C-alpha positions in Angstrom: 2.1 -43.2 100.1 1.7 -39.6 101.2 4.3 -38.5 98.6 2.5 -40.4 95.9 -0.8 -38.7 96.9 0.9 -35.3 96.7 2.4 -36.1 93.3 -1.0 -37.2 91.9 -2.7 -34.2 93.3 -0.1 -31.9 91.8 -0.6 -33.5 88.4 -4.3 -33.1 88.7 -3.9 -29.4 89.7 -1.6 -28.7 86.8 -4.1 -30.4 84.4 -6.9 -28.3 85.8 -4.9 -25.1 85.4 -3.9 -26.0 81.9 -7.6 -26.6 81.0 -8.5 -23.3 82.6 -5.9 -21.5 80.6 -6.9 -23.2 77.3 -10.5 -22.0 77.8 -9.8 -18.4 78.9 -11.0 -15.7 76.6 -11.0 -11.9 76.6 -14.2 -9.8 77.0 -15.0 -8.6 73.5 -17.4 -5.9 74.6 -15.0 -4.6 77.2 -12.2 -4.4 74.6 -14.4 -2.5 72.2 -15.5 -0.1 75.0 -11.9 0.7 75.7 -11.3 1.5 72.1 -14.3 3.9 72.2 -13.1 5.3 75.6 -9.6 6.0 74.2 -11.2 7.8 71.2 -12.7 10.3 73.6 -9.2 11.8 74.1 -9.0 14.4 71.5 -12.6 14.2 70.3 -13.6 17.0 67.9 -17.0 18.7 67.3 -17.4 16.6 64.1 -17.0 13.4 66.1 -13.5 12.6 64.9 -10.4 12.3 67.1 -7.2 14.3 66.8 -4.4 12.8 69.0 -1.0 13.5 67.6 2.0 12.7 69.8 2.8 15.3 72.4 -0.6 17.0 72.1 -2.7 17.7 75.2 -5.0 14.9 74.1 -2.0 12.5 73.9 -0.8 13.4 77.4 -4.3 12.9 78.8 -4.7 9.5 77.1 -1.3 8.4 78.4 -2.3 9.4 81.9 -5.5 7.3 81.5 -3.5 4.3 80.4 -1.1 4.7 83.3 -4.0 4.9 85.8 -5.6 1.8 84.2 -2.4 -0.2 84.6 -2.0 0.9 88.2 -5.6 -0.1 88.9 -4.7 -3.6 87.6 -2.0 -3.8 90.3 0.9 -3.3 88.0 4.0 -1.3 88.8 4.2 1.5 86.2 7.1 3.7 85.1 7.8 6.1 82.3 11.3 5.6 80.9 13.6 8.5 79.7 12.2 8.2 76.2 8.6 8.4 77.3 7.8 4.7 77.0 5.0 3.6 79.4 6.0 0.3 81.0 3.6 -1.6 83.2 5.0 -4.7 85.0 3.1 -7.6 86.3 5.1 -10.0 88.5 5.5 -13.6 87.5 6.1 -16.7 89.7 9.8 -16.7 88.8 11.4 -13.3 89.1 14.6 -14.6 87.6 13.0 -15.1 84.2 13.1 -12.4 81.6 9.9 -10.6 80.9 7.5 -11.3 78.1 6.4 -7.9 76.7 3.6 -6.8 74.5 1.9 -3.6 73.5 1.7 -0.9 70.8 1.0 2.8 70.6 -1.9 5.2 71.1 -0.7 8.3 69.2 -2.3 8.9 65.8 -1.5 10.6 62.5 -3.4 13.9 61.9 -7.0 13.1 60.9 -6.4 9.4 61.6 -8.5 6.6 62.8 -9.3 4.9 66.1 -7.7 1.5 65.5 -4.1 1.9 64.2 -1.9 1.1 67.3 -4.9 1.5 69.6 -6.1 -2.1 69.1 -2.8 -3.5 70.2 -2.6 -1.2 73.1 -6.1 -1.8 74.4 -5.8 -5.5 73.8 -2.7 -5.5 76.0 -4.8 -4.0 78.8 -7.5 -6.5 78.1 -5.0 -9.4 78.4 -3.9 -8.2 81.8 -7.4 -7.8 83.1 -8.4 -11.2 81.8 -5.4 -12.8 83.6 -6.4 -11.0 86.8 -10.0 -12.1 86.8 -9.0 -15.7 86.0 -6.4 -15.7 88.8 -3.7 -16.7 86.3 -0.1 -15.9 87.3 2.5 -16.5 84.6 5.9 -17.9 85.3 7.6 -14.9 83.5 7.0 -11.3 84.5 4.8 -9.5 82.0 5.4 -6.0 80.6 2.8 -3.9 78.8 4.7 -1.3 76.8 2.9 1.7 75.2 5.3 3.4 72.8 5.2 7.1 72.3 5.3 9.0 69.0 5.2 5.8 66.8 3.6 7.8 63.9 6.3 10.5 64.1 9.2 8.1 63.8 8.8 5.1 66.1 10.5 7.2 68.7 10.1 5.1 71.8 11.0 1.8 70.3 14.0 3.3 68.5 15.2 4.6 71.9 14.8 1.2 73.4 16.9 -0.2 70.6 19.5 2.5 71.1 18.9 4.0 67.7 17.3 7.4 68.6 20.0 9.9 67.6 20.3 13.4 68.9 19.5 14.9 65.5 16.0 13.3 65.8 15.2 15.3 68.9 14.9 18.5 66.9 12.3 17.1 64.5 9.0 19.1 65.0 5.6 17.5 64.5 2.2 19.2 63.7 1.7 20.1 67.4 4.7 22.5 67.2 6.7 20.4 69.7 10.0 18.8 68.8 10.7 15.2 69.8 13.0 16.5 72.6 10.3 18.8 73.9 7.7 16.1 73.6 9.7 13.6 75.6 10.0 16.1 78.4 6.2 16.8 78.2 5.5 13.1 78.6 7.7 12.7 81.7 10.8 11.4 80.0 14.3 12.9 80.2 16.3 13.7 77.1 19.5 13.9 79.2 19.2 10.2 80.1 18.1 8.6 76.8 20.9 6.1 77.0 19.1 4.6 80.1 16.1 3.8 77.9 18.2 1.4 75.8 17.5 -2.3 76.4 20.3 -4.8 76.1 20.1 -7.7 73.7 18.4 -10.6 75.3 16.8 -8.5 78.0 13.3 -9.7 77.0 12.2 -13.3 76.6 9.8 -12.2 73.8 7.9 -9.3 72.4 4.5 -9.4 70.7 2.5 -6.7 69.0 -1.1 -7.0 67.9 -2.0 -4.6 65.1 -4.6 -3.9 62.4 -3.3 -5.1 59.0 -3.7 -1.6 57.4 -4.3 -3.4 54.1 -7.0 -5.5 52.5 -5.5 -9.0 52.2 -7.1 -10.6 55.2 -10.5 -9.3 54.4 -10.2 -10.2 50.8 -9.3 -13.8 51.6 -11.9 -14.0 54.4 -9.2 -14.8 57.0 -9.1 -14.0 60.8 -5.4 -13.6 61.6 -2.2 -12.6 59.9 1.0 -14.2 61.2 3.6 -11.5 60.3 6.8 -13.0 58.9 8.6 -9.7 59.0 8.4 -5.9 58.5 9.7 -4.7 55.2 12.8 -2.5 54.8 12.6 0.6 52.7 15.0 2.8 50.8 14.4 6.3 49.5 16.0 8.3 46.8 15.7 11.7 45.2 15.8 11.3 41.4 17.0 14.5 39.8 16.4 15.1 36.0 18.3 18.0 34.5 17.4 19.3 31.1 17.1 22.9 29.7 14.5 25.4 30.6 13.3 27.3 27.6 10.4 29.2 26.1 7.4 26.9 25.6 6.1 28.9 22.7 9.3 29.2 20.6 11.1 25.9 21.2 10.1 23.2 18.7 9.0 19.9 20.1 11.9 18.0 18.6 14.5 20.5 20.0 13.4 20.3 23.7 15.3 19.0 26.7 12.2 18.5 28.8 13.1 17.2 32.3 9.4 16.7 33.2 8.7 14.5 30.1 11.6 12.3 31.1 10.4 12.2 34.7 6.9 11.2 33.5 8.4 8.2 31.6 10.4 7.3 34.7 7.3 7.2 36.8 5.6 4.8 34.4 8.8 2.7 34.4 8.9 2.4 38.2 5.4 0.9 38.1 6.2 -1.5 35.3 9.6 -2.7 36.6 8.4 -3.2 40.2 5.6 -5.4 38.8 7.9 -7.4 36.7 9.6 -9.0 39.7 8.0 -12.0 41.5 7.2 -11.3 45.1 5.5 -8.6 47.2 7.9 -5.7 46.7 6.5 -2.3 46.1 7.9 0.8 44.4 6.4 4.2 44.6 6.9 7.7 43.3 5.1 9.9 45.8 6.6 13.4 45.3 7.6 15.4 42.3 8.8 19.0 41.8 9.2 20.7 38.5 11.3 23.9 38.1 10.9 26.7 37.3 7.2 25.7 37.5 5.6 28.1 35.1 3.0 27.1 32.4 4.9 28.8 29.6 8.4 27.4 30.5 9.7 24.0 29.6 10.8 22.4 32.9 14.6 22.4 33.1 14.8 20.5 36.4 12.6 17.9 38.0 13.2 16.2 41.4 11.1 13.1 41.9 11.1 10.6 44.8 11.6 6.8 44.7 10.7 4.5 47.5 11.2 0.7 47.4 10.1 -1.7 50.1 10.6 -5.5 50.6 11.5 -8.0 53.2 14.8 -8.5 51.5 17.5 -5.9 51.0 18.7 -8.0 48.0 15.4 -7.6 46.3 15.3 -3.9 47.0 18.7 -3.5 45.4 17.6 -5.7 42.3 14.5 -3.6 41.8 16.5 -0.4 42.3 19.2 -1.3 39.8 16.6 -2.3 37.2 14.8 1.1 37.6 18.1 3.0 37.5 19.2 1.3 34.3 15.8 2.0 32.6 15.8 5.6 33.8 19.2 6.3 32.5 18.1 5.0 29.1 15.0 7.3 29.3 17.3 10.2 30.2 19.6 9.6 27.3 16.8 9.4 24.8 15.2 12.6 26.2 18.6 14.5 26.0 18.6 15.1 29.8 20.8 13.9 32.6 19.6 12.0 35.7 21.1 11.4 39.2 19.9 9.0 41.9 20.6 10.6 45.3 20.1 8.2 48.3 18.3 9.7 51.3 18.9 9.0 55.0 15.4 7.6 55.5 16.3 4.0 55.3 15.0 1.1 57.4 16.4 -2.4 57.2 14.0 -5.3 57.0 13.1 -6.9 60.3 12.2 -10.6 60.3 10.1 -11.8 63.2 11.1 -14.8 65.3 10.1 -18.1 63.6 9.4 -19.7 67.0 7.0 -16.9 67.9 5.4 -17.2 64.5 4.6 -20.8 65.1 3.1 -20.1 68.5 0.9 -17.4 67.0 -0.2 -19.8 64.3 -0.8 -22.6 66.8 -2.8 -20.3 69.1 -5.0 -19.2 66.1 -5.6 -22.8 65.1 -6.5 -23.9 68.6 -9.0 -21.1 68.8 -10.6 -22.2 65.5 -9.4 -19.2 63.6 -8.1 -19.1 60.0 -4.8 -17.5 59.4 -2.0 -16.9 56.8 1.7 -15.9 57.0 2.3 -12.5 55.5 4.7 -9.6 55.5 4.0 -6.1 57.0 4.3 -3.4 54.4 4.2 -0.7 57.1 6.7 0.0 59.8 5.9 -0.8 63.5 7.5 -0.6 66.9 8.2 -4.4 66.7 10.6 -3.6 63.9 13.0 -1.9 66.4 12.3 -4.2 69.3 13.4 -7.1 67.1 16.9 -5.7 67.1 17.3 -6.8 70.7 14.6 -9.3 71.4 12.7 -12.2 69.7 9.6 -10.4 68.3 6.3 -11.4 66.7 3.3 -9.6 65.2 -0.4 -10.5 64.9 -2.5 -8.9 62.3 -6.3 -8.6 62.3 -8.4 -7.4 59.3 -8.9 -3.7 58.4 -12.2 -3.0 56.7 -11.6 -2.3 53.0 -7.9 -2.0 53.8 -8.3 1.6 55.0 -5.9 3.1 57.5 -4.6 6.5 58.6 -8.2 7.8 58.0 -11.3 8.5 60.0 -12.9 5.6 58.0 -10.4 3.1 59.5 -12.4 0.3 61.1 -11.9 -3.2 62.6 -14.9 -5.1 64.0 -15.2 -6.0 67.7 -15.1 -9.6 66.7 -11.8 -9.3 64.8 -10.3 -7.3 67.6 -11.3 -10.0 70.2 -9.9 -12.7 67.9 -6.6 -10.9 67.8 -6.6 -10.3 71.5 -7.3 -14.0 72.2 -4.5 -15.1 69.9 -2.2 -12.6 71.8 -3.3 -14.0 75.2 -2.9 -17.6 74.2 0.5 -17.0 72.5 1.7 -15.3 75.7 0.5 -18.2 77.9 2.1 -20.8 75.5 5.4 -18.9 75.3 5.4 -18.6 79.1 5.5 -22.4 79.4 8.2 -22.9 76.8 10.7 -20.1 77.2 13.4 -20.1 79.8 
């Protein structure tokens, strides 16, 4: 009889705890205040914030985050790549951690929300769990990645993909990656120790602003990210013949810039001719010799193609290449496509985590849609060794990497609540 009483009591307690967890919500005002508090690090006289990775403002902001995590009772470490990792113990230490977080560094003259929303939401999730006395089964890790804007440095190191050549890359602060890592308390001589083995995390989730206008346009609350697009870059070199602009008849010219101009139009037309969400861009062009009175003899233009499928990227590329070669022949110039090292493979998010995100959004009464991410994120590299998922919240007018970047407190809280409930749900279902 006593055992029956204990069993019934246990069932009732579990039911009470489940009800408690289903009703728990983040503090919207507190989350927004942290966004504003973070924006104070690097504040300029004009009211805007400059916080490029490795800068004094970045170091100060990181120290503030570390102190906050410690105040929550978490064990905090900075790994050899400069990743800030705060750990909250779970009931079962043998279980693999569920990790979540983002970055706090910014592009020059950037905004207060890119990366920062996911990072401050991670802090809010921990504080919400603390004040509701909720202990998860899995250990939890809050990860704040360094120098995301300068090459997803911290997450690349975790995936084992940060090569030695990258350490010499210098950003606008004047510090190289290697110098920046050391400034942040990392250790470039031990970068291999930052690498995480495949399967070392039960799951990773990243909340982020959309950095586009789809959610706002459709009036939706949440984006369930299906994957992060891959990208390929090329230099496209047109070679004609430089000659005097005043003495060379129009029908006798080998104008490399004219061919390049037709190529730019073709990139837009061909990319649009395919079904799907692929994008093709020419963002850089250089004409030589570059004088008003000389017909350009050489032009180097860029080509970037992004999509969730490498196959689609190649199909678009081959179609552009074929059309460009036809343009070159008709223009009496030559053309060469030179692939560049800046290439990222598409990273699909875990379908199980996608479902949990969608289910959490639905249970919270939020509208959502499945969508790709056209921008790169830390989750892209983490997905190489752990099941990863991403949650998007709307960006006002689709603006990002700008002081005009904005996401409302309500939208941030919606995303943080989906993050919180997805973590709690995964905590019950994952081994």
